[in-house]
MARSE-225548 format. One record per residue (C-alpha): residue in three letters; z, y negated, x negated. Coordinates in pm, whole numbers, plus 50000, padded with zeros to 5 digits. Layout:
BEGIN
ALAZYX...
! end
This chain:
BEGIN
MET661118498251261THR659628525051028ALA657868550651179ALA654108540751065GLY655098539050708ALA656778562150464TRP659898583950631PRO662728593950426LEU663718623850322VAL666628638550480GLY668428671450522ARG666968684750149ASP670088672149914ALA671148708049839GLU667328714149702LEU667008681649501GLU670368691949341ARG668958726749263ILE665658711749089ALA667578689548950GLY670368715048757ALA667188738548689ARG665608709348531ARG668798699548255ARG668688736948190GLY667098736347905ASP665728773347920CYS664448768448265PRO660408765348251GLY660378750048630VAL660628753449011VAL658218767949281VAL659078750849596HIS657148775949833ALA657038762650231PRO654608765150527ALA652358734050540GLY654268703750679ALA657608713850586GLY658138685650314LYS657728703150007SER655508676649897ARG657908650949962LEU660758670149778ALA658398670949478ARG658098638249462GLU661628629549483ALA662708654049250GLN660198635348993SER661528602349064ALA664998613149009ALA663838627648675ALA662018596048649ASP665488574348706GLU666968593148390GLY664528581248145LEU662238611848154PRO658288610148128VAL657098625948458TYR653368629848586TRP651768642448890VAL648918665948977GLN647088664649325ALA645538701649317THR642328699949565ARG639728725149723SER636608699149556ALA638668699649243SER639018732949197THR635488738849157ILE635738717448766PRO637768732648506LEU640918709948444GLY639778689348723ALA643308682648847PHE644448672048515ALA641638644448508GLY644298616448535VAL646728633048294VAL644468649348052PRO642318626847838GLU638638636347782ASP638718642547447VAL640378670147421ARG637568692547622SER636448723047510ASP634368750547534ASP637148774047391THR639588778747642LEU642558786047444GLU641658757047216LEU641508734847562LEU644938745047656ARG646208737247311ARG644938701747303SER645808692247654ALA649378705947553ASP649188685947279ALA648208654047394LEU650388656547693ARG653338654347381ARG651728628447244ARG651838608247595ALA655378614447642ARG655908607147251ASP657388644547203ARG659998644047491ARG660298673947796VAL657788660348038VAL658418664148372LEU655358677348558GLY654308676148971VAL651828702049068ASP651448696349420ASP649688726349605ALA649128745449288GLN647668774649491LEU644548754149511LEU643918749749123ASP641488757848947PRO642018792448689VAL642108767848388SER644378744448570ALA646788769848683ALA646888786648316LEU647568750848156VAL650238749948378LEU651978781548281HIS651388774147886LEU652908738747932ALA655998757948099SER656068790147858SER656068762847540GLU658418745147712ALA656518711247697ALA656898705148047PHE659398711448340ILE657358720148596VAL657708712248992ALA655498730149158THR654398728949539VAL652668763149685ARG651898768750096ALA653258796950242GLY650618821650342GLU647638810450126PRO646218830549765VAL647958819549465PRO646228821549099ASP648048848048924ALA649048821948643ILE651128799948904GLN652508838449055SER653318843248654LEU655698811448703TRP658488826348894LYS657318863848820ASP657158863148389ALA658348829348306GLY661908826348479ALA661258800348708PRO663058802148994ARG660858804849363LEU662568782849606GLU662088789349984LEU662038760150195GLY663208764550515ARG662998744750842LEU665008713050871ASP668168722451139ASP668578701651417ASP670808670951316ALA668658670051003ILE665748663751238ALA667458636251411VAL668788618451131LEU664918617851057VAL663508605851385GLU666128574151373ALA665678565751015GLY662038567751054LEU662228548251378GLY664728523651252GLY667278528651595PRO669258548951768VAL667088576251972GLU668068588552331ARG668908626252281GLN666338635452532ALA664058622052308ILE665638640952006GLU665568672752117TRP662138669352263VAL661068662651882ILE663618691851790GLY662138715752007ALA658528709351974GLY658758707051596GLU661218731351565GLY662708718751190ASN659218707051059PRO659188676850958LEU655208666650944PHE655088678651331ALA658088654551402ARG656908626951229GLU653438632051431LEU655138635551752VAL656998600951721LEU653648587751605GLY652008602751869ALA654478594952130LEU654418554352002GLU650868555852051ALA650568565552395GLY653678540052438THR655428567452608LEU658258557252378VAL659908525452367ASN662628505552251THR664648493852567GLY668248473752486GLY668018489852104LEU667778527952251TRP665028541952165ARG663768561352495LEU661508582852623ARG659628576652972ARG657668603252982ARG656678637252788PRO653468624952604PRO650798642052542VAL649958662952201SER648298638451982ASP645108641551842SER645978645451500LEU648308668551583ARG646178688551787GLU643728687651458LEU646698703051249ILE647478730851525GLY644168737851593THR643378747651225ARG645698777851310MET643978792851618ALA640048786851480GLY637638812251476LEU640088836251695ALA637968862251926ASP638758858152305ASP640818887252287GLU643288875752029ARG643608841952208LEU644388859752524PRO647968867852450VAL649138828752337GLU647228816152628LEU649208838352877LEU652758827952690ALA651558794852742LEU651578794653076THR654488807653099GLU657048823452860PRO658838844752828LEU657268875152899ARG658378916352836ILE656538931552541GLU654958954952794GLU653898926553063LEU652068909252806THR650298945452631GLU649838955353001LEU647848917853066ALA646738911052679GLY646238944652536LEU648038960452285GLU645738954151985PRO645128919152051SER648588909352095VAL649278928151751ARG647198908451605ALA648188876851719GLU651588887251596MET650258895351236LEU648798859651267GLY651798846251315LEU651008831251626ILE653258849351881ALA656778861951776ILE658128892351945ASP661898904851975THR662368935952041SER665958939052125ALA665388913052374ASP662388931452478ALA660878891052477ALA657328878152367ARG657028845352316LEU654778819152149ALA655778815351754HIS655568775351783PRO656128753852132LEU653208732352023TYR650808758552040GLY651538762052426GLU650748723952452THR647558726252246VAL646228757652437ARG647138746752796ALA645118712652699GLU642618732252629LEU642228757552925PRO639388751853122ALA640838744953492LEU639388779853703TYR640228798953383ALA643818788153393GLN644048792953796SER643048824853736LEU645618835253432ARG648658819153659ARG647408843753908ARG647538874353715LEU650898865153559ALA652218858453900ASP651488893254013ARG652908911253677LEU655998890153781LEU656318897454145ALA656168936354019ARG659338932553863ASP662238949753986PRO664458929354100VAL662808900854143THR665488875554047PRO665718841354163GLU664968826853803THR661648846053808ALA660838836454175MET661368805154070ARG658518808853740VAL656268827754054ALA656468795754260ARG655538776053948LEU652438796153841LEU651108799154208LEU651288758454288ASP649928754153982ALA647218778054057GLN646728760454409GLN647738791254568PRO650458797654849VAL653878810054735PRO655088839554965ALA657998828455208PRO660558854955121LEU660288837654736LEU660878799254844VAL664788798754943ASP665398819954608ALA663018794754408ALA664128766254552ARG668058769854455ALA667168785954129ALA665278748454077ASN668508733754184GLU670808753353981ALA668328744853708GLY668468712653698ASP665048702553862PRO666088689554233ASP662238674154210PHE661288712454232GLY663708727254421ALA663068699154675ARG659308708654673LEU660058745254722ALA662608736854989GLU660138713655202LEU657648746155193ALA660248771555274LEU660878747455618PRO662498751955879GLY665338771855836PHE669068765855776GLU669098777355406ALA666168760155303THR667788728055491LEU670428726355266LEU668508735454978LEU666188704555056ALA669988680755087ARG671548690654798ALA668118683054599HIS668128648654801PHE672058642754705ALA670908652654339ARG668438625654352LYS671038601154470ARG668638603854780PHE671898600754994ALA670388588855358GLU668078614555360ALA670438639055276ASP672988634355561ALA669868627255806LEU668858662355739LEU672238675755733ALA672188662656088THR669738680456204VAL671708718056146ASP674998707356273ALA674828734156552GLU673818759956345ALA676228748956090GLU678908755156348ALA677878781856519ALA677848801056193VAL681058781756085SER679378770655739GLY682028761255468ASP678738753255217TYR677858732855506VAL681028711755558GLN681648708755185GLN678338698055169ARG678128670455431VAL681368659055323HIS680438651554939THR677498630255086LEU679188611155308TYR682158604255131TRP680748603454729GLY676948598154830LEU676908571755134ARG680748561955038ASP681408560755414ALA685008574855409ASP685558572155776ALA682658591355829ALA683518617955644ARG687248617555794ALA686138621056164PHE683518648756063ILE686178666255873ALA688578664256206ARG685918675856407ALA684748705856138GLY688048714856190ALA688008730256538TRP685078753956428ALA687478781056364HIS691228784356450ASP692698809056163GLY694348804255805ALA691368810455609TRP689148781955756GLU692328758555702ARG692608765355372ARG688878758755270LEU688618724455448ALA692428719855325PRO691058704254970LEU688338682055154GLN691058665755360ASP692848663255083LEU690278646054908LEU689768618755204ALA693278614155250ASP693938576355249ARG696618576654961ARG696518553554677GLY697768567554399ASP699548596154492PHE698328629854362ALA701248654954436ASP699868670454772THR696298674854559VAL698198700654355ARG700188718554677VAL696598720754841THR694368732954565GLN696778756854520ALA696648772854800ALA692988773154822ILE693278788554482ASP695218814054586GLY693018823854924PRO691608858654867GLU688568845755077THR687758816754853ASP684228823354657PRO684478820654243ALA682168785154300THR684188767654525ARG687428780454327ARG686378766754048GLY685648735054217ASP689498734754325GLU690808742653993ALA689248712953816ARG690938689054082GLN693948702154021ALA693668697953678LEU692788666053742ALA696338659453965TYR698178671953685LEU696818644253456TYR697418615653762THR700668630153851GLY702308631453466GLU701448666653361GLY698818662153080THR699598692552829ARG699138715453170ALA695978699153272TYR694408698552957GLU695228733652892LEU694028744453247MET690848720553212ARG689588733452861ARG689508771653046LEU687328756053290ARG684778735353031PRO681278750253205SER678268754753036VAL674938744453192PRO673528739253446PHE675388720253644GLY676368718854014TYR679078703154199ALA682268721754020GLU680818721353727THR680178684553705LEU684178677153826ALA685258701953541ALA683498685753251GLY684188649553376GLY687568656253433PHE687768672453022ASN686828638452906LEU689278619753110ILE691988647553031ALA691218646452636ILE690758611152630GLU694538600252807THR696248629852635GLY694328624152306GLU694728662052251ASP692128676851965LEU689188643152029GLU687178668051755ASP686778699852000ALA686428671052293ASP683078664552070ALA681798693651916TYR682158705652314ALA680378670052428ALA677478676152158GLY676758709452238LEU676798704052582LEU674618675352554ARG672288691552378ASP671948721152589ALA671758695752920VAL668548675252747ARG666688708252692VAL666858713053053GLU666798684053181ASP670078686653380HIS671188649653396ALA674688655653580ALA675268675753235ALA673938650353005ALA675378623153166THR679148639553129ALA678538648152778ALA677288615952685PHE680028598452851GLY682558622352657LEU681458615952320ALA681228574652414THR684788572352521THR685958591452162GLU684238568551971PHE686168538252188LEU689388552852081ARG688688554051781GLY687418518851719ARG683868529051688TYR682248501951937ARG678958501551828SER678568540351853SER680578539652133ALA677858515752339ARG675288534752212TRP676608566452377PHE677458548552691ASP673658536052676GLU673008575052693ALA675068581152936GLU673888553453167LEU669778574853129HIS671288600253318TYR673608586153549ASP670688565253690HIS669448599853770GLN672398616153926ASP675958601753949THR678138624554182PHE681458607754117ALA680338571954082GLY680958576153685MET678988543353616THR682228526353721VAL684198535553459VAL681198535053232HIS680918492553298ALA685198494053287PHE685128509652911ARG681918485252856VAL684288451052919GLY686908471552650ILE683738469852383ALA682828435252467ALA686748422352461ALA687278440152100THR684288428851931GLY684048392852065GLY681198396852290ASP679858388052682VAL682408407152901THR681518387853199THR678638410153259PRO679958443453208LEU683258432253467GLU680118419653703ARG678858449053669MET681538474953748ARG682518454254038GLU678958459454192GLN679498500654119PHE681968501354374GLY681558475454632PRO683558456554920ALA684798491754957GLY687108492454633ALA686748515954303TRP687738556454408ARG691598559354389HIS691088579954055GLN688948551853912VAL691768522453979PRO693558523353664TYR690368520053436VAL689328490353666GLU692758477153626ARG692948480553235ALA689008466953244GLU689828434453438GLY693208428653202TRP690928433352862ALA688468407253010ALA691648381153104VAL692628386352749ALA689238380552647ARG688908346352826GLY692278335752745GLU693548335953108PRO697678322553034ASP698708352753264ALA696558377753149ALA699168405152942GLU701388401853263ARG698068420453468PHE698418447553270VAL702448448953362HIS701518447753776ALA698898473153729ALA701318496553563ASP703898486953834ARG700678499354121SER700338530453919ALA704118538053890LYS702798572054027LEU700448578553824PRO703008577853475ILE700058584553233PHE698428554053328ALA701208532853349VAL702418536953036GLN698568531352920LEU698998499253100LEU702318486452933TYR700388497152618GLU697988471752686ALA700598446452802PHE701968452252437ARG698968448352274ALA698438413952458GLY701678404152320LEU704148413052627ASP707358429752509VAL707378459252747ARG710178481952610GLU712558484652870ARG709608492553095MET708278516652873ARG711358534452850ALA711508538953204VAL707958554953251ALA707308572752914PRO709418603752986ARG707278612253302ALA704368611753102ASP703608645252910SER700988632852686ARG700688631852327LEU698818600252316ALA700938585552580ARG704498597052365ALA702548578952073CYS701988545052230ALA705858544752352ARG707138549452027HIS704818520451896VAL706098500852160ALA709418510852036ALA709088507451698ARG710658475151482SER710738480651093GLY707468486850900ALA708678524950799GLU708628533551208ARG705018513051246LEU703468534050981ALA704938565851067VAL703468560551404ALA700048550051266ALA699998580251078GLU700688599651433LEU697738577651634ALA695158582551329ALA696148619851343MET694938624151674GLY691898597651634ALA693348569751790LEU692318552651493GLN691798516251679TYR695258516651784ALA696768528851423LEU694988501251255GLU696948474651490ALA700298500751392THR699468496351045VAL698728459951067GLY702248454451249ALA703828474250963ALA702798449250729ASP703668423150946ALA707468435650942PHE707168445350609GLN706658413250527ARG709568396450727ALA711898421350532GLY710618408450230ASP709338443250078ALA706418437649872SER705388470649797GLY705438481250169VAL703118452550255ARG700648463250015ARG700848500550118ALA700048490150477ALA697698466550379ALA695558493650200ARG696008520650485ALA694408490850744ARG691538488750512GLU691088526150513LEU691478526950900HIS689058498450936GLN685868512151115PRO683438492250891ASP679648481651101GLN681598488251436GLY681378449851553THR685208440951445PRO686308425451095GLU688308441250878PRO692338432950945ALA693678403050766ILE696938410050623GLU699368379750555GLY701728376350310LEU699518400250116PRO700978396649703ASP699218385249433GLY696658412549344GLY696428424349653ALA695948464249728ASP692428467349633LEU691518500949515THR688508513949427ARG686518539649577ARG687888563049355GLU691328557349389ALA691068552349748GLN689838589249781LEU692278603549549VAL694988587349762GLY693758604550101LEU693258639649927ALA696698632049794ARG698188622650166GLU696288654950316GLY699638673450063LEU696558687149765SER698418688249413ASN696908669449110ALA695018702248996GLU693708708549326ILE692178676049357ALA690948678749044ASP688898713549156ARG687938697949432LEU686568669049292VAL684938686148984VAL686918665948736SER689698667848515VAL693538665248589ARG694278640048366THR691478617848546VAL693268626148918GLU696448614148712SER695588583648557HIS693558572048868LEU696608578249100TYR698718561348904ARG696798530048904ALA696648535649300MET700318540149325HIS700888506749084LYS698708485949325LEU700488502749601GLY704408494749511VAL704608532249547GLY706698552349305ASP706678586649451ARG703078602049609ARG705208610549920ASP705618577650031LEU701278575150027
! end
């Protein structure tokens, strides 16, 4: 772990290159890096100095300080010798420049000047003189918002030094920075906390992490850094932020204090509560941000809120919260989101919440992914039918299933009298998904069926009855039942979304993979997640991985969903997103990366696991262990513990059986490969999964061509078709073609295995050039540092197919169809260089035509 030491510079490659490019121009006097405190300008300048030193240039560093600014040339004390001192300023500048030239042996010096805004006038004049006389290339840093000596201003205004505005680091760069600083992977919730609280400031990011380490709230568990709870702002960070607010009058602090307690506020609300003039001054000081287009006032930085809240006296804070609650209640209408904000303000102020607000606030809290607050509000709203349903929903979200069912049972008579479909759905989900008591769920749905006798009620219950149907592996009825419910005019939008998601999954299980993908992609939800959204997003993960349709798009969706989910603490959405990232990495053969994302998924499934996703997580962990030579027993036992004596859910059976087969192969059991075949027979009504199971038998060494020919035509799936072609392929050329198809969709591990098989086929055919070509492609497909060894190619001719890095790069571009001129243009090299490298690469590969690459 490197958190306590120097953190790496990340996300500034373009800026470093710009500085180096300016330095290499003989007519450029330097670069001025302009940025707010903590943006990393000093670190950037240091790295630029190091790059110059690596090129053999003489470098010097000057650190300006407020104390040194009282002494002429005080900042240059370690650079300019004492014997150059003179009472004549011009002579002093001349002698100093000459001394620096002598030390550099008349080479151009690269002079770093940190915090140049603090230089004394003579030092600033010397910097300008060195730049103007071409004695030095200046890399100066200037803090934004502070007065700058006129000589330093002249660097960019008159002398021609470009001013480089250093912006905030983007979110990806902050994530890289934090993981590099901690020396290992970090859960996304912790990453998003640093991103949100630090707002792209690398100094703030480092201080946040160090403060969390010191507080013991950021810990390494199982190789993953996890945030146990949100830590308080550290003393060092509070001091950094406190300087922005030092000396503010009480009325100038008021806008910041109000927004620290709840944001955003409408502009009129803020100016009414804090006054127009104080709000204007707070904005001018950079403490609050006003967005007139959205009619919103917010804090300029999230850490201001944490710092201010920690310093507010208790009674004063209560008074401000009551004022804010009263003002928000004046809105027309008072939306559920506003009701939730008002309820939080009043409860924090130890004030009662008006009864009419409680139900709306509880519903908003549940929908926002905050079941703890939702339960608190629903309990305050009891008794009442709506409040009971909301409290039961909060219990379900927190995996308190027995409490949820007992609570629902208390209003069963009211639900029957109201013929409440919402109640029936919630009760069934609690019994079936939560308590895993399918018999009790069936008994209840049979009784609820008598509550009304019309087509609308039958259509409402039909999907739930289908869910509870005791049919192994038969999903054809689900397509019919869900379609009838979707077409029902009385079906509400939320129920319809859930029925459409179940239908899409049924299409997958019945073999209509393309149709399933197209429907579920349209249904992909954003946060917050309820039952239907969790089903749709989780279903999209499975459909994407089983069909091989656009894994890059699936990753982009999952990454964005994970970011949004952890920001609002929606565990259902976060678990689904992390699971999606884990499974696509698994298909690529990036097993360590896959395990890292499964770790992330488990963190959130521990909070909320609506559809028992943890079972499938452990099934994939068995696959990771089997592929990397790890322990398959532990994840296998954990998978079995998840479903217990009741067995796996019917939609999970193929994943469980595949995991059992992986474990058997890893243990060397004599009938291991046949287990996949038997599982495929049991999954005959699930053709896409039957193909996958037969493919696993093929990977384990069985000849399954006849069985695959019988099943594959019923499996409409890009991945299934490619797997079937791999099983059927015999020649090296056929296997290389299949490998290219698998690689194109992202199934890199399967593609690698097809390529190794191609090398074997070429060897048996006596095709040495084919062996070399396949061996080179296999090395390209192998995922290094992911737990698997580089493939061993038997019979590789002397000299092998070891391409240099440049040769491999050019071969890859040529495979993409780029001409030599296009490759040369992209890599900024000559066409002759491309031609010579490609010629050598093709010779090594035994290829005479670039089309054979």
